[in-house]
DOKE-772019 format. One record per atom (N, C-alpha, C): x, y, z. Coordinates in pm, whole numbers, padded with zeros to 5 digits, always signed. Atoms other than C-alpha are relative to their C-alpha. Example, Ala and Ser with C-alpha at 12.3 -4.5 7.8 and 13.67 -1.06 7.14 Angstrom:
BEGIN
+00089-00119+00000 +01230-00450+00780 +00090+00120+00000 -00082-00119-00006 +01367-00106+00714 -00077+00109+00073 
//
This chain:
BEGIN
+00090-00108-00089 -00091+03867+01191 -00128-00134+00058 +00101+00137+00020 -00353+03576+01073 +00015-00105+00126 -00025+00137-00090 -00227+03280+01275 +00001+00039+00132 +00012-00056-00132 -00183+03510+01596 -00162+00021+00010 +00136-00013-00010 -00546+03580+01521 -00085-00108+00036 +00085+00132-00030 -00678+03251+01508 +00041-00056+00146 -00014+00094-00138 -00478+03127+01786 -00052+00071+00113 +00056-00098-00093 -00624+03393+01993 -00174-00068-00013 +00133+00069+00022 -00958+03229+01866 -00098+00112-00086 +00057-00139+00109 -01055+03561+01637 +00011-00057-00165 -00019+00016+00181 -01151+03546+01262 +00102+00103-00016 -00122-00062+00073 -00932+03685+01042 -00049+00052-00105 +00055-00095+00099 -01094+03958+00806 +00096-00018-00137 -00074-00007+00151 -01003+03960+00432 +00039+00124+00028 -00032-00143+00051 -00802+04286+00345 +00039+00044-00109 -00009-00037+00160 -00780+04495+00036 +00048+00156+00019 +00011-00166+00001 -00668+04834-00046 +00004+00012-00150 +00027-00112-00139 -00735+05130-00069 -00133-00061-00002 +00136+00018-00073 -01052+05165+00135 -00091+00121-00152 +00142-00039+00116 -01394+05260-00146 -00048+00157+00042 +00061-00132-00063 -01460+05593+00099 +00129+00073-00020 -00059-00077+00062 -01259+05864-00052 +00036+00049+00155 -00066-00036-00174 -01009+05994+00255 -00009-00072+00092 +00014+00085-00131 -01068+05700+00481 +00149-00023-00019 -00077+00046+00009 -00758+05569+00586 +00026-00148+00026 +00007+00112-00043 -00913+05239+00724 -00179-00008-00005 +00158+00047-00010 -01302+05092+00663 +00003-00169+00030 +00006+00149-00083 -01456+04792+00772 -00155-00032-00080 +00123+00036+00083 -01732+04592+00534 -00009-00096+00063 +00072+00169-00092 -01937+04283+00738 -00090-00026-00110 +00057+00073+00078 -02073+04069+00529 -00033-00138+00076 +00045+00145-00057 -02240+03708+00581 +00087-00075+00034 -00093+00106+00034 -01973+03523+00526 +00139+00045+00099 -00108-00020-00043 -01726+03731+00702 +00010+00173+00009 -00007-00121-00007 -01576+04087+00721 +00121+00070-00134 -00161-00049+00077 -01325+04315+00473 +00050+00139+00005 -00045-00130-00095 -01121+04567+00642 +00120+00060-00123 -00084-00113+00112 -00942+04810+00351 +00070+00136+00109 -00094-00067-00009 -00639+04991+00415 +00036+00120-00087 -00095-00122+00069 -00456+05311+00278 +00116-00029+00000 -00138+00063+00005 -00111+05210+00178 +00086+00150-00017 -00054-00106+00072 -00032+05521-00035 +00029+00081+00092 -00071-00145-00072 +00178+05808+00161 -00012-00030+00172 -00019+00002-00156 +00182+05620+00496 +00044-00101+00050 -00086+00097-00016 +00422+05438+00711 -00071-00140+00036 +00006+00156-00023 +00475+05083+00783 -00108-00029+00142 +00037+00033-00147 +00382+05116+01153 -00171+00037+00020 +00114-00071+00040 +00047+05308+01031 -00085-00095-00013 +00080+00074+00086 -00066+05048+00831 -00025-00126+00102 -00024+00150-00088 -00001+04742+01058 -00110+00043+00105 +00123-00087-00069 -00225+04952+01305 -00123+00006-00005 +00132-00034+00064 -00491+05004+01111 -00054-00176-00036 +00075+00169+00027 -00512+04586+00999 +00018-00021+00185 +00043+00058-00117 -00489+04520+01362 -00101+00074+00092 +00133-00035-00003 -00765+04758+01447 -00093-00064-00047 +00086+00059+00070 -00924+04596+01183 -00060-00119+00092 +00024+00098-00050 -00893+04281+01329 -00113-00017+00145 +00071-00014-00153 -01012+04373+01678 -00138+00053-00005 +00143-00054-00003 -01327+04582+01568 -00086-00108-00115 +00034+00103+00040 -01398+04288+01329 -00106-00117+00101 +00040+00075-00125 -01446+04064+01629 -00066+00034+00090 +00044-00055-00136 -01578+04313+01852 +00066-00021+00119 -00090+00052-00105 -01290+04248+02077 -00092+00150+00150 +00044-00093-00145 -01411+04422+02475 +00105+00081-00002 -00122-00060-00089 -01202+04667+02594 +00133-00047+00061 -00087+00067-00055 -01041+04479+02848 +00119-00078-00063 -00102+00117+00065 -00886+04237+02609 +00102+00079-00114 -00117-00097+00142 -00741+04498+02337 +00128-00013+00036 -00157+00030-00019 -00415+04553+02516 +00065-00113-00020 -00102+00129+00003 -00331+04244+02537 +00004-00108-00127 +00047+00023+00141 -00439+04133+02168 +00084+00085-00049 -00045-00093+00092 -00290+04410+02042 +00170-00028+00048 -00152+00031-00008 +00071+04334+02210 +00016-00146-00075 -00031+00142+00101 +00019+03981+02052 +00042+00016-00145 -00010-00061+00168 -00028+04101+01728 +00122+00074-00030 -00085-00096+00000 +00221+04337+01746 +00141-00093+00035 -00120+00140-00054 +00479+04020+01900 +00001-00041-00113 -00015+00093+00088 +00367+03845+01618 +00085+00027-00156 -00023-00103+00117 +00461+04118+01368 +00147+00007-00029 -00130-00068-00053 +00796+04193+01552 -00003+00129+00011 +00035-00136+00018 +00661+04506+01595 +00055+00085+00136 -00016-00026-00147 +00758+04540+01967 +00115-00108+00069 -00099+00138-00026 +01062+04387+02146 -00023-00085+00143 +00008+00034-00117 +01084+04133+02388 +00121+00021+00099 -00151-00044-00088 +01279+04172+02685 +00076-00179+00009 -00119+00148+00031 +01551+03884+02652 +00080-00007+00110 -00147-00024-00118 +01826+03790+02952 +00147+00072-00118 -00134-00049+00079 +02157+03990+02841 +00061-00076-00060 -00033+00075+00073 +02302+03718+02703 -00013-00050-00146 +00138-00020+00145 +02042+03706+02424 -00026+00110-00081 +00024-00110+00040 +02016+04046+02380 +00125+00063-00064 -00103-00077+00075 +02350+04100+02213 -00025+00032-00102 +00001-00030+00087 +02260+04099+01876 -00071+00117-00028 +00052-00119-00005 +02178+04445+01737 -00171-00024-00063 +00180-00010+00018 +01786+04529+01663 -00001-00001-00131 +00000-00043+00166 +01730+04511+01277 -00098+00097-00015 +00080-00139+00009 +01580+04819+01120 -00159-00072+00010 +00143-00013-00038 +01202+04888+01130 -00039-00059-00129 +00076+00064+00114 +01012+04691+00825 -00035+00118-00081 +00019-00129+00048 +00927+04925+00546 -00103-00067-00119 +00086+00086+00114 +00650+04840+00248 +00082+00000-00110 -00094-00005+00095 +00833+04690+00000 -00095+00029-00155 +00036-00028+00145 +00774+04734-00387 -00134-00109-00024 +00075+00051+00003 +00565+04441-00386 -00123+00010+00047 +00114-00056-00058 +00267+04571-00167 -00043+00109-00115 +00067-00101+00093 +00246+04835-00462 -00058-00090-00114 +00039+00073+00096 +00199+04555-00716 -00134-00062+00042 +00073+00083-00075 -00015+04333-00462 -00145+00112-00026 +00074-00131+00031 -00233+04718-00462 -00060+00014-00123 +00037+00014+00148 -00279+04739-00854 -00071-00125+00001 +00049+00161+00015 -00372+04334-00853 -00112+00001+00065 +00151+00027-00094 -00676+04368-00570 -00027+00159-00099 +00072-00091+00119 -00772+04717-00806 -00068-00063-00069 +00037+00039+00103 -00779+04511-01093 -00107-00111-00011 +00085+00146-00042 -00991+04236-00936 -00146+00047-00008 
//
């Protein structure tokens, strides 16, 4: 997603987990050198987490409402979240299963909290 954001001319915020605000799914902190988007991972689906990360990039860059749908689709395509319309001969491969949060995500969360 970072590469897709940079290719669109956007600044990529830092990400961390969990948010410092109790009960929040996503928070944003702006700093002079950039921004940090905090996303809650625990007890959430992969799609919810990815949507919050995409929203974090869009809000960090103060993207106008007219550009949001185009950029959201570009990020989803970059992450493999939406299907690309392919010609029939290329679409024969079965669709892979939706990704889930791996155990490494939990390790990264613990390391972030310890830092």
